[in-house]
C-alpha positions in Angstrom: -56.1 98.9 -94.8 -54.7 102.4 -95.3 -54.5 104.3 -92.0 -53.0 107.7 -91.2 -52.1 107.7 -87.6 -52.7 111.0 -85.8 -52.0 110.3 -82.1 -51.0 107.2 -80.0 -51.3 106.8 -76.3 -47.9 105.1 -75.6 -48.2 105.1 -71.9 -51.4 103.1 -72.0 -49.6 99.8 -72.7 -47.1 100.5 -69.9 -49.7 101.5 -67.3 -52.6 99.2 -68.1 -53.5 95.6 -69.0 -55.6 96.0 -72.2 -58.7 93.8 -72.0 -61.1 94.7 -74.8 -60.9 97.1 -77.8 -63.6 99.1 -79.6 -63.3 101.3 -82.7 -65.4 104.4 -82.7 -66.0 107.5 -84.8 -65.4 111.0 -83.4 -67.8 113.9 -83.5 -65.6 116.9 -84.4 -65.9 120.4 -85.8 -64.1 121.6 -88.9 -61.2 123.2 -87.2 -60.7 120.1 -85.0 -60.4 117.9 -88.1 -57.9 120.3 -89.7 -55.8 120.2 -86.5 -55.9 116.4 -86.5 -54.7 116.4 -90.1 -51.7 118.5 -88.8 -51.2 115.8 -86.1 -51.9 118.2 -83.2 -53.6 115.8 -80.7 -52.6 114.4 -77.3 -54.2 111.5 -75.6 -52.0 111.5 -72.4 -54.7 112.3 -69.8 -57.8 111.2 -71.8 -60.4 108.7 -70.8 -63.9 107.6 -71.8 -67.1 107.7 -69.9 -70.6 106.6 -70.7 -73.2 109.2 -69.9 -76.9 109.0 -70.7 -76.3 106.1 -73.1 -73.6 107.9 -75.1 -69.8 107.5 -74.9 -67.8 110.7 -74.3 -64.1 111.3 -74.7 -62.8 113.4 -71.9 -59.4 115.1 -71.5 -58.1 114.7 -75.0 -56.3 117.8 -76.2 -56.7 119.0 -79.8 -54.6 122.1 -80.3 -55.9 125.0 -82.3 -55.6 124.9 -86.1 -52.8 127.1 -87.3 -54.8 129.0 -90.0 -58.0 129.4 -88.0 -59.7 132.8 -87.8 -61.0 134.5 -84.7 -63.4 131.6 -83.7 -61.6 128.3 -83.2 -62.5 125.4 -80.9 -62.0 124.6 -77.3 -58.9 122.3 -77.1 -60.0 120.4 -74.0 -63.7 120.0 -75.0 -65.5 116.7 -74.4 -66.2 114.9 -77.6 -68.9 112.4 -78.4 -67.9 108.9 -79.6 -69.9 107.1 -82.2 -70.5 103.5 -81.2 -73.3 101.0 -81.7 -75.9 100.7 -78.9 -74.7 97.1 -78.1 -71.1 98.4 -77.9 -72.1 101.2 -75.6 -73.9 98.9 -73.3 -71.0 96.4 -73.2 -68.6 99.3 -72.5 -70.8 100.7 -69.7 -70.9 97.2 -68.1 -67.2 96.9 -68.3 -66.4 100.3 -66.8 -68.9 99.7 -64.0 -66.7 96.7 -62.8 -64.3 97.6 -60.0 -60.8 98.5 -61.3 -61.7 98.8 -64.9 -61.5 102.0 -67.0 -61.9 103.0 -70.7 -58.9 104.7 -72.3 -58.1 105.8 -75.8 -55.2 104.0 -77.5 -54.9 105.8 -80.8 -56.6 108.2 -83.2 -56.3 107.8 -87.0 -57.9 108.6 -90.3 -59.2 105.6 -92.2 -59.1 105.2 -96.0 -62.3 107.1 -96.5 -61.0 110.1 -94.5 -63.1 109.6 -91.4 -61.5 110.2 -88.0 -61.5 107.0 -85.9 -60.5 106.3 -82.3 -59.5 102.9 -80.7 -60.9 102.7 -77.2 -59.9 99.9 -74.8 -61.2 98.7 -71.5 -58.2 98.3 -69.3 -57.1 97.4 -65.8 -54.4 99.5 -64.1 -51.0 97.8 -63.6 -49.4 97.7 -60.2 -45.8 98.8 -59.8 -44.5 95.2 -59.6 -46.4 94.4 -62.9 -44.6 97.2 -64.6 -41.2 96.1 -63.3 -41.9 92.5 -64.4 -42.9 93.7 -67.9 -39.7 95.7 -68.2 -37.6 92.7 -67.1 -39.3 90.5 -69.6 -38.7 93.0 -72.4 -35.0 93.3 -71.5 -34.6 89.5 -71.4 -36.3 89.2 -74.8 -34.1 92.0 -76.2 -30.9 90.2 -75.0 -32.0 86.9 -76.5 -32.7 88.5 -79.8 -29.2 90.1 -79.7 -27.6 86.8 -79.0 -29.5 85.1 -81.8 -28.5 87.8 -84.2 -24.8 87.4 -83.3 -25.0 83.7 -84.1 -26.7 84.0 -87.5 
């Protein structure tokens, strides 16, 4: 599977417990696609809502294309996601539960050249969950170092 990664939401794994993942297509204009190919996208404050039985990406920032003319695109525009009807219903049911939200994890181009986004339903971590995860990561890193010394 040949994938060209465009943007990744690194804070998502630190701030959320990932429950379920969906792969969706993105409805984009020409200048947005060209900007993505230049890697000019940010998912930092983005989230997904289901409105009128269609999924919408809100808050993602796609910078203007460098060679665009006088008419470009709105960098903060809401963008429609292409999901199956069953996936949209499942996503809507998940989001409607208390404490769950839908966030984008990464955007990439697949082998056919289509822009795809991985959306996850997630539950926010508490401060003590984040500290516990950091502690576990440090312990695992120390163990790996010790094992590497003894090899």
